[in-house]
PAVEX-504888 format. One record per residue (C-alpha): residue number from 1; x negated, y negated, z negated; residue in three letters. Coordinates in nm, 2 decimals. Last residue first. Layout:
! PAVEX-504888
+-----+--------+--------+--------+------+
: seq :     px :     py :     pz : type :
+-----+--------+--------+--------+------+
: NUM :      X :      Y :      Z :  ALA :
...
+-----+--------+--------+--------+------+
END
This chain:
! PAVEX-504888
+-----+--------+--------+--------+------+
: seq :     px :     py :     pz : type :
+-----+--------+--------+--------+------+
: 315 :  11.95 :  -5.12 :  -1.94 :  UNK :
: 314 :  12.07 :  -4.99 :  -2.26 :  UNK :
: 313 :  11.86 :  -4.66 :  -2.34 :  UNK :
: 312 :  12.03 :  -4.31 :  -2.39 :  UNK :
: 311 :  11.92 :  -4.17 :  -2.06 :  UNK :
: 310 :  11.57 :  -4.27 :  -2.10 :  UNK :
: 309 :  11.51 :  -3.95 :  -2.33 :  UNK :
: 308 :  11.60 :  -3.72 :  -2.01 :  UNK :
: 307 :  11.29 :  -3.82 :  -1.84 :  UNK :
: 306 :  11.41 :  -3.80 :  -1.46 :  UNK :
: 305 :  11.55 :  -4.14 :  -1.54 :  UNK :
: 304 :  11.19 :  -4.28 :  -1.48 :  UNK :
: 303 :  11.25 :  -4.29 :  -1.09 :  UNK :
: 302 :  11.54 :  -4.54 :  -1.18 :  UNK :
: 301 :  11.29 :  -4.74 :  -1.39 :  UNK :
: 300 :  11.03 :  -4.75 :  -1.08 :  UNK :
: 299 :  11.32 :  -4.89 :  -0.84 :  UNK :
: 298 :  11.41 :  -5.13 :  -1.10 :  UNK :
: 297 :  11.04 :  -5.25 :  -1.12 :  UNK :
: 296 :  11.03 :  -5.28 :  -0.72 :  UNK :
: 295 :  11.33 :  -5.49 :  -0.73 :  UNK :
: 294 :  11.18 :  -5.72 :  -1.00 :  UNK :
: 293 :  10.83 :  -5.74 :  -0.83 :  UNK :
: 292 :  11.03 :  -5.87 :  -0.51 :  UNK :
: 291 :  10.95 :  -5.70 :  -0.19 :  UNK :
: 290 :  10.79 :  -5.91 :   0.08 :  UNK :
: 289 :  10.60 :  -6.04 :  -0.15 :  UNK :
: 288 :  10.23 :  -5.92 :   0.04 :  UNK :
: 287 :  10.13 :  -5.71 :  -0.27 :  UNK :
: 286 :  10.49 :  -5.56 :  -0.26 :  UNK :
: 285 :  10.46 :  -5.51 :   0.12 :  UNK :
: 284 :  10.16 :  -5.29 :   0.08 :  UNK :
: 283 :  10.31 :  -5.10 :  -0.23 :  UNK :
: 282 :  10.59 :  -5.02 :   0.03 :  UNK :
: 281 :  10.35 :  -4.95 :   0.32 :  UNK :
: 280 :  10.20 :  -4.67 :   0.12 :  UNK :
: 279 :   9.90 :  -4.57 :   0.30 :  UNK :
: 278 :   9.73 :  -4.40 :  -0.01 :  UNK :
: 277 :   9.99 :  -4.31 :  -0.25 :  UNK :
: 276 :  10.01 :  -4.45 :  -0.60 :  UNK :
: 275 :  10.40 :  -4.53 :  -0.67 :  UNK :
: 274 :  10.59 :  -4.56 :  -0.33 :  UNK :
: 273 :  10.77 :  -4.20 :  -0.36 :  UNK :
: 272 :  10.58 :  -4.08 :  -0.03 :  UNK :
: 271 :  10.71 :  -3.78 :   0.13 :  UNK :
: 270 :  10.69 :  -3.90 :   0.47 :  UNK :
: 269 :  10.35 :  -3.98 :   0.42 :  UNK :
: 268 :  10.15 :  -4.27 :   0.58 :  UNK :
: 267 :  10.42 :  -4.52 :   0.49 :  UNK :
: 266 :  10.58 :  -4.72 :   0.78 :  UNK :
: 265 :  10.93 :  -4.61 :   0.77 :  UNK :
: 264 :  10.93 :  -4.68 :   0.39 :  UNK :
: 263 :  10.93 :  -5.06 :   0.48 :  UNK :
: 262 :  11.29 :  -5.06 :   0.55 :  UNK :
: 261 :  11.38 :  -4.85 :   0.26 :  UNK :
: 260 :  11.21 :  -5.07 :   0.03 :  UNK :
: 259 :  11.42 :  -5.35 :   0.16 :  UNK :
: 258 :  11.75 :  -5.17 :   0.13 :  UNK :
: 257 :  11.69 :  -5.02 :  -0.23 :  UNK :
: 256 :  11.94 :  -4.71 :  -0.22 :  UNK :
: 255 :  11.74 :  -4.54 :   0.08 :  UNK :
: 254 :  11.40 :  -4.52 :  -0.17 :  UNK :
: 253 :  11.64 :  -4.33 :  -0.43 :  UNK :
: 252 :  11.67 :  -4.02 :  -0.22 :  UNK :
: 251 :  11.30 :  -3.88 :  -0.24 :  UNK :
: 250 :  11.30 :  -3.94 :  -0.62 :  UNK :
: 249 :  11.65 :  -3.73 :  -0.64 :  UNK :
: 248 :  11.95 :  -3.93 :  -0.77 :  UNK :
: 247 :  12.20 :  -3.72 :  -0.97 :  UNK :
: 246 :  12.30 :  -4.01 :  -1.19 :  UNK :
: 245 :  12.17 :  -4.35 :  -1.29 :  UNK :
: 244 :  12.20 :  -4.49 :  -1.59 :  UNK :
: 243 :  12.42 :  -4.82 :  -1.64 :  UNK :
: 242 :  12.39 :  -4.97 :  -1.93 :  UNK :
: 241 :  12.62 :  -5.23 :  -2.14 :  UNK :
: 240 :  12.93 :  -5.17 :  -1.91 :  UNK :
: 239 :  13.23 :  -5.40 :  -2.00 :  UNK :
: 238 :  13.55 :  -5.22 :  -2.00 :  UNK :
: 237 :  13.71 :  -5.16 :  -1.65 :  UNK :
: 236 :  13.97 :  -5.38 :  -1.43 :  UNK :
: 235 :  14.04 :  -5.23 :  -1.11 :  UNK :
: 234 :  14.16 :  -5.49 :  -0.87 :  UNK :
: 233 :  14.44 :  -5.43 :  -0.63 :  UNK :
: 232 :  14.57 :  -5.57 :  -0.29 :  UNK :
: 231 :  14.87 :  -5.43 :  -0.12 :  UNK :
: 230 :  14.88 :  -5.45 :   0.26 :  UNK :
: 229 :  14.92 :  -5.76 :   0.41 :  UNK :
: 228 :  15.26 :  -5.90 :   0.56 :  UNK :
: 227 :  15.41 :  -5.95 :   0.22 :  UNK :
: 226 :  15.15 :  -6.22 :   0.12 :  UNK :
: 225 :  14.95 :  -6.12 :  -0.17 :  UNK :
: 224 :  14.94 :  -6.12 :  -0.58 :  UNK :
: 223 :  14.72 :  -5.89 :  -0.67 :  UNK :
: 222 :  14.82 :  -5.54 :  -0.85 :  UNK :
: 221 :  14.59 :  -5.43 :  -1.12 :  UNK :
: 220 :  14.42 :  -5.07 :  -1.14 :  UNK :
: 219 :  14.35 :  -5.03 :  -1.50 :  UNK :
: 218 :  14.05 :  -4.90 :  -1.71 :  UNK :
: 217 :  14.04 :  -4.88 :  -2.08 :  UNK :
: 216 :  13.94 :  -5.10 :  -2.35 :  UNK :
: 215 :  13.89 :  -5.43 :  -2.21 :  UNK :
: 214 :  13.80 :  -5.72 :  -2.45 :  UNK :
: 213 :  13.45 :  -5.59 :  -2.52 :  UNK :
: 212 :  13.22 :  -5.88 :  -2.70 :  UNK :
: 211 :  12.97 :  -6.04 :  -2.51 :  UNK :
: 210 :  12.62 :  -6.13 :  -2.61 :  UNK :
: 209 :  12.45 :  -6.47 :  -2.69 :  UNK :
: 208 :  12.32 :  -6.26 :  -3.00 :  UNK :
: 207 :  12.37 :  -6.50 :  -3.31 :  UNK :
: 206 :  12.63 :  -6.71 :  -3.10 :  UNK :
: 205 :  12.85 :  -6.41 :  -3.01 :  UNK :
: 204 :  13.06 :  -6.47 :  -2.67 :  UNK :
: 203 :  13.41 :  -6.57 :  -2.74 :  UNK :
: 202 :  13.65 :  -6.33 :  -2.67 :  UNK :
: 201 :  13.95 :  -6.28 :  -2.37 :  UNK :
: 200 :  14.27 :  -6.11 :  -2.40 :  UNK :
: 199 :  14.45 :  -6.07 :  -2.03 :  UNK :
: 198 :  14.73 :  -6.31 :  -1.99 :  UNK :
: 197 :  14.90 :  -6.17 :  -1.70 :  UNK :
: 196 :  15.10 :  -6.46 :  -1.62 :  UNK :
: 195 :  14.89 :  -6.58 :  -1.32 :  UNK :
: 194 :  14.70 :  -6.33 :  -1.16 :  UNK :
: 193 :  14.36 :  -6.44 :  -1.01 :  UNK :
: 192 :  14.28 :  -6.69 :  -1.29 :  UNK :
: 191 :  14.39 :  -6.43 :  -1.55 :  UNK :
: 190 :  14.13 :  -6.19 :  -1.36 :  UNK :
: 189 :  13.85 :  -6.39 :  -1.39 :  UNK :
: 188 :  13.90 :  -6.47 :  -1.76 :  UNK :
: 187 :  13.93 :  -6.09 :  -1.80 :  UNK :
: 186 :  13.59 :  -6.04 :  -1.61 :  UNK :
: 185 :  13.41 :  -6.31 :  -1.76 :  UNK :
: 184 :  13.04 :  -6.21 :  -1.82 :  UNK :
: 183 :  13.11 :  -6.10 :  -2.20 :  UNK :
: 182 :  13.07 :  -5.72 :  -2.18 :  UNK :
: 181 :  12.83 :  -5.63 :  -1.86 :  UNK :
: 180 :  13.00 :  -5.62 :  -1.52 :  UNK :
: 179 :  13.25 :  -5.46 :  -1.31 :  UNK :
: 178 :  13.54 :  -5.55 :  -1.10 :  UNK :
: 177 :  13.64 :  -5.27 :  -0.85 :  UNK :
: 176 :  13.86 :  -5.38 :  -0.53 :  UNK :
: 175 :  14.11 :  -5.19 :  -0.37 :  UNK :
: 174 :  14.17 :  -5.38 :  -0.04 :  UNK :
: 173 :  14.48 :  -5.56 :   0.14 :  UNK :
: 172 :  14.37 :  -5.93 :   0.03 :  UNK :
: 171 :  14.06 :  -5.92 :  -0.18 :  UNK :
: 170 :  13.79 :  -6.11 :   0.03 :  UNK :
: 169 :  14.07 :  -6.36 :   0.15 :  UNK :
: 168 :  14.14 :  -6.43 :  -0.24 :  UNK :
: 167 :  13.78 :  -6.51 :  -0.33 :  UNK :
: 166 :  13.79 :  -6.87 :  -0.21 :  UNK :
: 165 :  14.07 :  -6.92 :  -0.47 :  UNK :
: 164 :  13.81 :  -6.84 :  -0.76 :  UNK :
: 163 :  13.53 :  -7.09 :  -0.64 :  UNK :
: 162 :  13.58 :  -7.33 :  -0.91 :  UNK :
: 161 :  13.85 :  -7.22 :  -1.15 :  UNK :
: 160 :  13.74 :  -7.40 :  -1.44 :  UNK :
: 159 :  13.67 :  -7.08 :  -1.68 :  UNK :
: 158 :  13.64 :  -6.84 :  -1.37 :  UNK :
: 157 :  13.33 :  -7.06 :  -1.25 :  UNK :
: 156 :  13.22 :  -6.94 :  -0.93 :  UNK :
: 155 :  12.89 :  -6.87 :  -0.74 :  UNK :
: 154 :  12.94 :  -6.63 :  -0.46 :  UNK :
: 153 :  12.68 :  -6.38 :  -0.34 :  UNK :
: 152 :  12.70 :  -6.14 :  -0.01 :  UNK :
: 151 :  12.43 :  -5.88 :  -0.01 :  UNK :
: 150 :  12.15 :  -5.85 :   0.26 :  UNK :
: 149 :  11.82 :  -5.83 :   0.09 :  UNK :
: 148 :  11.78 :  -6.20 :   0.17 :  UNK :
: 147 :  12.10 :  -6.27 :   0.00 :  UNK :
: 146 :  11.98 :  -6.09 :  -0.28 :  UNK :
: 145 :  11.68 :  -6.29 :  -0.33 :  UNK :
: 144 :  11.83 :  -6.64 :  -0.25 :  UNK :
: 143 :  12.12 :  -6.59 :  -0.49 :  UNK :
: 142 :  11.89 :  -6.48 :  -0.78 :  UNK :
: 141 :  11.66 :  -6.80 :  -0.71 :  UNK :
: 140 :  11.95 :  -7.03 :  -0.71 :  UNK :
: 139 :  12.05 :  -6.87 :  -1.05 :  UNK :
: 138 :  11.70 :  -6.94 :  -1.18 :  UNK :
: 137 :  11.73 :  -7.29 :  -1.04 :  UNK :
: 136 :  12.06 :  -7.32 :  -1.22 :  UNK :
: 135 :  11.94 :  -7.20 :  -1.54 :  UNK :
: 134 :  11.66 :  -7.45 :  -1.52 :  UNK :
: 133 :  11.90 :  -7.73 :  -1.49 :  UNK :
: 132 :  12.15 :  -7.66 :  -1.72 :  UNK :
: 131 :  12.42 :  -7.37 :  -1.69 :  UNK :
: 130 :  12.77 :  -7.39 :  -1.84 :  UNK :
: 129 :  13.00 :  -7.50 :  -1.54 :  UNK :
: 128 :  12.82 :  -7.22 :  -1.33 :  UNK :
: 127 :  12.97 :  -6.96 :  -1.55 :  UNK :
: 126 :  12.98 :  -6.66 :  -1.33 :  UNK :
: 125 :  12.77 :  -6.52 :  -1.01 :  UNK :
: 124 :  12.98 :  -6.29 :  -0.80 :  UNK :
: 123 :  12.77 :  -6.07 :  -0.65 :  UNK :
: 122 :  12.98 :  -5.88 :  -0.36 :  UNK :
: 121 :  12.92 :  -5.49 :  -0.32 :  UNK :
: 120 :  12.99 :  -5.25 :  -0.02 :  UNK :
: 119 :  13.08 :  -4.87 :  -0.18 :  UNK :
: 118 :  12.90 :  -4.60 :   0.01 :  UNK :
: 117 :  12.84 :  -4.37 :  -0.28 :  UNK :
: 116 :  12.46 :  -4.41 :  -0.28 :  UNK :
: 115 :  12.49 :  -4.76 :  -0.20 :  UNK :
: 114 :  12.70 :  -4.82 :  -0.48 :  UNK :
: 113 :  12.46 :  -4.67 :  -0.73 :  UNK :
: 112 :  12.16 :  -4.87 :  -0.58 :  UNK :
: 111 :  12.35 :  -5.19 :  -0.64 :  UNK :
: 110 :  12.47 :  -5.10 :  -0.99 :  UNK :
: 109 :  12.11 :  -5.03 :  -1.08 :  UNK :
: 108 :  11.99 :  -5.34 :  -0.93 :  UNK :
: 107 :  12.22 :  -5.55 :  -1.12 :  UNK :
: 106 :  12.12 :  -5.38 :  -1.45 :  UNK :
: 105 :  11.75 :  -5.43 :  -1.35 :  UNK :
: 104 :  11.80 :  -5.78 :  -1.28 :  UNK :
: 103 :  11.94 :  -5.83 :  -1.65 :  UNK :
: 102 :  12.25 :  -6.03 :  -1.69 :  UNK :
: 101 :  12.20 :  -6.28 :  -1.95 :  UNK :
: 100 :  12.51 :  -6.36 :  -2.18 :  UNK :
:  99 :  12.57 :  -6.65 :  -2.20 :  UNK :
:  98 :  12.30 :  -6.69 :  -1.95 :  UNK :
:  97 :  12.23 :  -6.60 :  -1.59 :  UNK :
:  96 :  12.60 :  -6.44 :  -1.55 :  UNK :
:  95 :  12.68 :  -6.17 :  -1.31 :  UNK :
:  94 :  13.04 :  -6.01 :  -1.22 :  UNK :
:  93 :  12.99 :  -5.71 :  -0.97 :  UNK :
:  92 :  13.27 :  -5.75 :  -0.72 :  UNK :
:  91 :  13.30 :  -5.38 :  -0.58 :  UNK :
:  90 :  13.47 :  -5.27 :  -0.24 :  UNK :
:  89 :  13.71 :  -5.06 :  -0.04 :  UNK :
:  88 :  13.76 :  -4.83 :  -0.38 :  UNK :
:  87 :  13.86 :  -4.46 :  -0.35 :  UNK :
:  86 :  13.76 :  -4.37 :  -0.73 :  UNK :
:  85 :  13.67 :  -4.56 :  -1.02 :  UNK :
:  84 :  13.40 :  -4.57 :  -1.33 :  UNK :
:  83 :  13.32 :  -4.17 :  -1.32 :  UNK :
:  82 :  13.12 :  -4.12 :  -1.58 :  UNK :
:  81 :  12.83 :  -3.84 :  -1.54 :  UNK :
:  80 :  12.72 :  -3.56 :  -1.75 :  UNK :
:  79 :  12.38 :  -3.42 :  -1.85 :  UNK :
:  78 :  12.27 :  -3.73 :  -2.09 :  UNK :
:  77 :  12.60 :  -3.71 :  -2.28 :  UNK :
:  76 :  12.65 :  -4.02 :  -2.48 :  UNK :
:  75 :  12.59 :  -4.32 :  -2.24 :  UNK :
:  74 :  12.75 :  -4.11 :  -1.97 :  UNK :
:  73 :  12.52 :  -4.14 :  -1.63 :  UNK :
:  72 :  12.71 :  -4.38 :  -1.40 :  UNK :
:  71 :  12.97 :  -4.28 :  -1.10 :  UNK :
:  70 :  13.12 :  -4.49 :  -0.84 :  UNK :
:  69 :  13.38 :  -4.35 :  -0.61 :  UNK :
:  68 :  13.42 :  -4.25 :  -0.25 :  UNK :
:  67 :  13.67 :  -4.13 :  -0.01 :  UNK :
:  66 :  13.81 :  -3.89 :  -0.25 :  UNK :
:  65 :  13.98 :  -3.55 :  -0.18 :  UNK :
:  64 :  14.32 :  -3.52 :  -0.38 :  UNK :
:  63 :  14.27 :  -3.44 :  -0.75 :  UNK :
:  62 :  14.48 :  -3.13 :  -0.88 :  UNK :
:  61 :  14.68 :  -3.01 :  -1.16 :  UNK :
:  60 :  14.74 :  -3.33 :  -1.36 :  UNK :
:  59 :  15.01 :  -3.24 :  -1.61 :  UNK :
:  58 :  15.30 :  -3.46 :  -1.66 :  UNK :
:  57 :  15.53 :  -3.66 :  -1.94 :  UNK :
:  56 :  15.92 :  -3.69 :  -1.94 :  UNK :
:  55 :  15.96 :  -3.42 :  -2.23 :  UNK :
:  54 :  16.07 :  -3.15 :  -2.02 :  UNK :
:  53 :  15.75 :  -3.13 :  -1.81 :  UNK :
:  52 :  15.60 :  -3.30 :  -1.49 :  UNK :
:  51 :  15.37 :  -3.13 :  -1.27 :  UNK :
:  50 :  15.10 :  -3.36 :  -1.11 :  UNK :
:  49 :  14.91 :  -3.38 :  -0.81 :  UNK :
:  48 :  14.65 :  -3.65 :  -0.78 :  UNK :
:  47 :  14.54 :  -3.96 :  -0.58 :  UNK :
:  46 :  14.24 :  -4.11 :  -0.77 :  UNK :
:  45 :  14.21 :  -4.49 :  -0.83 :  UNK :
:  44 :  14.14 :  -4.48 :  -1.18 :  UNK :
:  43 :  13.95 :  -4.17 :  -1.26 :  UNK :
:  42 :  14.01 :  -3.79 :  -1.32 :  UNK :
:  41 :  13.70 :  -3.57 :  -1.46 :  UNK :
:  40 :  13.63 :  -3.82 :  -1.73 :  UNK :
:  39 :  13.34 :  -3.71 :  -1.91 :  UNK :
:  38 :  13.19 :  -3.56 :  -1.59 :  UNK :
:  37 :  13.04 :  -3.23 :  -1.48 :  UNK :
:  36 :  13.31 :  -3.13 :  -1.26 :  UNK :
:  35 :  13.24 :  -2.77 :  -1.20 :  UNK :
:  34 :  13.54 :  -2.62 :  -1.18 :  UNK :
:  33 :  13.60 :  -2.50 :  -1.53 :  UNK :
:  32 :  13.65 :  -2.84 :  -1.66 :  UNK :
:  31 :  13.96 :  -2.89 :  -1.45 :  UNK :
:  30 :  14.08 :  -2.57 :  -1.63 :  UNK :
:  29 :  14.25 :  -2.75 :  -1.93 :  UNK :
:  28 :  14.50 :  -2.97 :  -1.70 :  UNK :
:  27 :  14.47 :  -3.33 :  -1.72 :  UNK :
:  26 :  14.72 :  -3.52 :  -1.91 :  UNK :
:  25 :  14.99 :  -3.75 :  -1.77 :  UNK :
:  24 :  15.18 :  -4.03 :  -1.86 :  UNK :
:  23 :  15.43 :  -4.11 :  -1.57 :  UNK :
:  22 :  15.51 :  -4.45 :  -1.41 :  UNK :
:  21 :  15.76 :  -4.36 :  -1.12 :  UNK :
:  20 :  15.76 :  -4.55 :  -0.77 :  UNK :
:  19 :  15.86 :  -4.29 :  -0.55 :  UNK :
:  18 :  15.52 :  -4.21 :  -0.46 :  UNK :
:  17 :  15.42 :  -4.15 :  -0.81 :  UNK :
:  16 :  15.22 :  -4.40 :  -1.03 :  UNK :
:  15 :  15.02 :  -4.20 :  -1.27 :  UNK :
:  14 :  14.91 :  -4.31 :  -1.61 :  UNK :
:  13 :  14.64 :  -4.11 :  -1.76 :  UNK :
:  12 :  14.60 :  -4.02 :  -2.13 :  UNK :
:  11 :  14.29 :  -3.90 :  -2.34 :  UNK :
:  10 :  14.09 :  -4.20 :  -2.27 :  UNK :
:   9 :  14.34 :  -4.48 :  -2.20 :  UNK :
:   8 :  14.31 :  -4.45 :  -1.81 :  UNK :
:   7 :  14.55 :  -4.63 :  -1.58 :  UNK :
:   6 :  14.67 :  -4.66 :  -1.20 :  UNK :
:   5 :  14.61 :  -4.29 :  -1.13 :  UNK :
:   4 :  14.81 :  -4.28 :  -0.80 :  UNK :
:   3 :  15.10 :  -4.03 :  -0.70 :  UNK :
:   2 :  15.18 :  -3.68 :  -0.57 :  UNK :
:   1 :  15.45 :  -3.45 :  -0.69 :  UNK :
+-----+--------+--------+--------+------+
END
């Protein structure tokens, strides 16, 4: 029997079968013997084969081939990955310039990982209703930076609804991963998009201006859409504190930073990694301000991920 994984609570997966049943399922033990170096070999969005048992639950016996997925390094096991979601059409990365602040390093790491797995990303800058003049200037600087690189950016307030309705055409007929740090407003946004869902939200910690986890598992949420369109889904995920890169070689990393990749073609050496080499067009472009210093620093931090001691740091 085939189905779609629509929820992952850690040890159990909810599979919606092709005939509409929802069946709680576990992974068959030998998955971990097949070279899947992941803390969660099955992810929300996976198409799977299951075998039911008399108790009404099932075993997941096979994962169908994935179109794509987004993966990050496991926070606790440095040599393993954590698959955030599979078979997605796009990702929305929810970002806040304060309350709490999303670092550009986190944004860049997410974008690079999405590039590696061929997942388009739209940046959503949330909580626009809370920002003062300085924060608005910084927000506009970030929007200009990422739009110049080639990423679509939207400014919204999930709390007031500003800009939220304009997102619906972007989501219709697609499976969309929604991700971001804890506290950036993912649950508030989903409640706006899916009336009556009433996901729990939490206040930001005044002491540290940081978010609190309100989502503890990943789930595929159907979105209201006209009957003429294909089904639309949001994949809600727990807030991510860090985004360690996984299985990226230094020579590959250049291609996951769009503007660095463009200038890298003019480097003197084909194996240039853009740190010190003579004739490096990337370093020259950095000096000429064609590449943002923040983006270059993010690139260097990902190069440094080969140092296993970095894997447990929060980015």
